[in-house]
C-alpha positions in Angstrom: 27.9 54.9 -30.0 28.4 58.5 -29.5 27.1 60.9 -32.1 29.0 63.9 -33.3 27.3 65.7 -35.9 24.2 65.9 -37.9 24.0 62.9 -40.6 21.3 61.7 -42.9 20.8 58.9 -45.0 18.0 57.8 -47.6 15.7 59.6 -49.9 12.1 60.8 -50.5 11.3 58.3 -53.0 8.6 55.8 -52.9 9.3 53.1 -50.6 12.1 54.9 -48.9 12.7 56.6 -45.8 14.8 59.7 -45.1 16.4 59.6 -41.9 18.2 62.7 -40.4 19.9 62.3 -36.9 21.9 64.4 -34.6 23.4 64.2 -31.0 20.6 65.2 -28.2 22.2 67.2 -25.6 19.3 66.8 -23.4 19.7 63.1 -23.4 17.3 60.3 -24.6 15.9 59.2 -28.0 13.6 61.9 -29.6 11.9 60.8 -32.9 9.7 63.1 -35.1 8.0 60.8 -37.7 6.3 61.8 -40.8 5.1 59.2 -42.7 2.5 58.5 -45.5 1.4 55.3 -43.6 1.5 56.7 -40.3 -2.2 55.8 -39.3 -1.4 52.1 -40.0 2.5 51.8 -39.4 3.6 54.8 -37.5 4.4 53.0 -34.1 6.0 50.1 -36.1 8.3 52.5 -37.7 9.1 53.9 -34.4 10.0 50.6 -33.0 12.2 49.5 -35.6 14.2 53.0 -35.2 14.3 52.7 -31.5 15.4 48.9 -31.7 18.0 49.7 -34.0 19.6 52.7 -32.3 19.6 50.3 -29.2 21.4 47.7 -31.0 24.1 50.4 -32.0 24.4 51.6 -28.6 22.9 54.9 -29.3 21.2 56.4 -26.2 21.1 60.3 -27.0 19.8 61.1 -30.4 17.1 63.5 -32.0 15.7 61.6 -35.4 13.6 63.1 -38.2 12.2 60.3 -40.1 10.2 61.2 -43.3 8.7 57.8 -44.4 7.3 56.8 -47.9 6.3 53.5 -47.0 9.6 51.8 -46.4 9.9 48.1 -45.2 11.5 47.4 -42.1 14.9 46.3 -43.6 15.1 49.6 -45.4 14.3 51.6 -42.2 16.8 49.8 -40.6 19.7 50.1 -43.0 18.9 53.9 -43.2 19.2 54.3 -39.5 22.4 52.3 -39.4 23.8 54.4 -42.1 22.9 57.6 -40.6 24.4 56.5 -37.2 27.7 55.7 -38.6 27.8 58.8 -40.4 26.9 60.9 -37.5 29.4 59.0 -35.4 32.2 59.5 -38.0 33.2 55.9 -37.9 33.7 53.2 -40.4 33.8 50.3 -37.9 30.7 48.9 -39.2 29.0 46.2 -37.4 25.7 45.6 -39.7 23.1 43.6 -38.1 
């Protein structure tokens, strides 16, 4: 899926994650993660983000994620929503 514009999903509330995504003109996936639980779960959060992008066919994206202790399904749904908004599509394929 090709990203077109900057988009976001999520909040900064406890147990949520805010995802801001934009096209990466240089190619590849770049993730910048801020998290209140980064020491314990930072790698897991990045893995969920990366795997969700792969499932959606996104190969070029810059992601800024501000995690407030979100569980995996919340992370996945926020990434999916941000991707669909950025791609300006409503052809949803929720996984």
